[in-house]
C-alpha positions, 0 to 999 in steps of 0.5 A: 543500530546504528553509531549515530543517534538523533536523540543525542547532537553529533560530536565534531570527530562524528560529523567529520566522519559523516562529512567523509563518508558522504564525500567519498561516494561518488555516485551519490554526491551531496545535492548543491544548493543550486541543484535543490533549487532546480528541482522539478516534480516526478510527475512535472518531468515525466508526464506520460510514465507519471501517468501510465503509473498512476494508481487509485486508492482502494478498490475499483468501483462496480456498478452492482457492489454487494451490500454488508449484512448481519444475519444470525444462522443457526451453527449447522446451516453454517457448517453444511455450507462450509462443508460443501466449498473449499473457503467460497461457502458465501457465494455457495449461500449467495448462489442458494439465496439466488435460486430461493427468491420468489419470482 
């Protein structure tokens, strides 16, 4: 836990310590107001790179999505499908239903 707590105001000594830590870090100097005013969004500065790493949200859309349904089956039936495969019993059940569909 940090000795600086956002629930109470900083003392003058703590503020001075923080400012000294900021000033002592040459790799990460504090930005000036002018630098902050001149900042631009990443996608504006590097448009090709931003486009190459852009991701859409969620799963990719498919042409023929599967539909979630609720189906009550006997426990023995489910256990037989579970015993037949390693974690893919739903796929095995879907295959069996496909084979059983009348033409």
